[in-house]
Structure formats: C-alpha cells, structure tokens
C-alpha positions, 0 to 999 in steps of 0.5 A: 722159316719157309714159303713152301711147306715140306711135302707130307711124305718127305717131312714124315721121313726127314724132319726128325733128323733135319730141320730147315729155314726156307725162303724159296724151294722146299727140301730136306737134308738128312745124312746117314745116321745109325738107327740103333745105339751101340752098347756103350751109348745105350748104357750112358744115354738112357733118358727118352723124350717121353720120360724126360718131358713127363718128369718136367710136368708135360703131357703128350698131345700129338704129332705135328705136321712134321713129325715132331712130338707136341707136349703141353703144360696145359696152357702152351704147347711145345714142339720137340724132335723125337730124337732129341739129345739129352744125357748127363752132359749139359755143356754143348760145344760148338765150333765152326768148321768151314767158311766159304772158299770164295767171296770170303772177307776178313770183315764179313767172316768177323761179322758172321762170327760175332753173330754166332757168338751173340746167338750162343749168349742169347740161348744161354740166357734161357735158364735151362741146364744146358750151355753152349760153349764155343771152343774155337774153329775146326774143333772136330770133337765139337758137339755142334759143328757149324759150316758156312756156305757160299750164297751163290753156290751152296755146297751143303744146303738144299735149295735157297735156304738160310740154314739146315740143322741135323739135331743131336741124336739120342741114338748116336750121341757120338756124332755131332750136329751139323748146322749149315748156315748161308753165308752173309750176302749184302743183297740178302741181309735177312740171311744173317741174323742172330735169330737165324742161328738161334733157330738152328741151335734150337733144332740142335738141342731138340726143339721142333718147328712151331707152325700150327703148335703155338698161338703166336709166332716164335723164333722156331717158326718156319716163316716170318718170325726172324725176331720171334718170341724167345720166351717160348724158346727158353721155356721149352729148353727148361722143360727139356733139360730142367733148370739150371742152378748154381750147383748144376753138374755138367758132367765129367770131363776127361783131360785130353793131354799127355798123361805125364803132364797137366793143364793149369787151373785158373781163377776167374781173374786170370791168375793160375791157382796155386796150392795152399799149405794144406793142399801142398802137404796132402798132394806132395807139392810145395806151398805156392806151386800151380795147381794142375790136373794130369792128363788122361784124368777125370774130373767133375765139371759144373755148368757155370762156364765163362769165356775170356779172349776167345777162350772158353773155360769149364768150372771145377767148383768155386773159383777154379776153371780149365781151358775147354779145349783140353777137355772132353765132357763124358 
C-alpha cells in the first residue's frame, strides 16, 4: 500500500525483514537481527519455508520484486517472506506496548484498540492452524508487539507511512515481531482501519506483498487495497500453517507462576473446574477442590482459545481453560 516503490537495491536487502504500508515517501525499516540460529533455536525450529509449502502442495515459482518467494498451487500465486515464523507453536500472542505520548485521548485509544481486536478476530477466521491472541497491554513476552506512533512526529515510522512490520523471524524465534502503526488522526481516517492491521499481521505471520503476484488486488497489496480480498489471505495462511481442526495442538505451555502455587482451571462458563471423586483420589485432593496447574510445570495447549472480558484463555482439552497471562507457549 504505497505510492512510490522501494528502490531495488534497498528492497533486496530489507524486505525479508521489513514490510511497509506507504502513502508517500518510500523507505525501509530493519532492526538488527541475528542471522544464524542459536543452538537451542535450531533444535526446536527446523521447518524451512520450502519444506512446509511443498508439504502443503505448493511449488516454487520465483522471487518477486521485493525478494519474497512466490509459490503456486497451479491456479493462484502466493507471496511469502523468506524468514517467516513457523514452529510447533501455533498460538501467536499480541500486546500493545506503546500509545503516543501526545495527542492521546481515551476515546481514540479505545477506538484503535477496538480496530486491533477486530483485525485479530478477522485473521482468526482464516481456518489456518494459527491463532492470534491478545494478552493485554505491555506484555513483553508477546510474539507480536504493537506500538502506535504520533501522526505528526512518528518516532519509529519511516516517512509518511501507515504501518511497518518486522516479520517473526525463523532464525530468531525468541525475538518478537514489531508492528508500528500510525495513530488515528481524524484528518487521515484511511490510516485507521482493521485492514491496515490485518495487512501488518500478515507480514508478522509470513505473508509478502502481492503486487505483480496476484491477478486481483488483495489486502496484501502495497497500494489501493484497504478493503482487499481476504480469500487470498486466508488461503495463504492455510498453506503456510496447515488447516486447523478441533484437535489442533498449539504447543506446550509453561505455567509462569511460583512453583509452590498454582493457577485456576476454568470452564467456558466462567466457573472453576473442580476435582470429581476419581480425580481427587488419584491426585490426593478432596472431592470438589478447585483444579489448578502448579507453577513452572508444562502442559499441552490446544488451539481453540477464547476471550472473555479482555482476557484470553488457552484450552487444555475439553471444557478446561487457563488464563493466557500466566502461560508461555514453548
């Protein structure tokens, strides 16, 4: 979404780690990233882009003008950044790290937050085995960290842009994707849209721009596709992450809590889950005691999360959920 294209030499260098929605000047944003995986990362994250997409039935076509890889199913081309994030983790946590220090009003802050949450819901309708989960403001362990910049004096945006994103990095999965967004300005309402957020989430998850790749505009175009086609977006995510099923595993969750205490397990109706007679005998509790998971223990997490009253809950299987704020997906 830009009026001027990347200069070829800059695009080849930066686009794999930075994507922009531009409305005026061109540029590129690229924070320093390690170029090789550390040993621990290499063991856990071993699914390269080509292997995963080939597994999903796509075949490589070419690189596009910005350096992303173009893959095809024989009917439609799909554009993916080369260092996309894929692992056994299919829950991607999101947090807002910063609102502008100037020009912020409660009403506008609430608006941009609603738009972000709407975008998360729309991305999660893809049917892909990846789930965006908002886990609150200023959560420094979040996979995708959102910052809002002042319209007049953006500190982190390159030029007159609506958004920039560093995709989640295959080589350094411990580093977050940084999503910089233009804060709402009534004079420029086009800068505030669920579709801008969706576009940037696409880069976080590994999707590239579709200029010259698709016959019809999509939400991943760099210009003129604010309300672009989401069918392409959803299909591209399904190819990249596989299709979600009711038993899709999100990963292993570590309970980030004091090892001498536990966190409550909740039912979907908001009531605490309690031990029945058989469970109480097996685990040395009383019948009716509240079920908890002890801190610093690991548990299998399923992909069917839900949100209630601003809190995200991860599923343990069946009607059992835990507060995502106390969990790190491994």
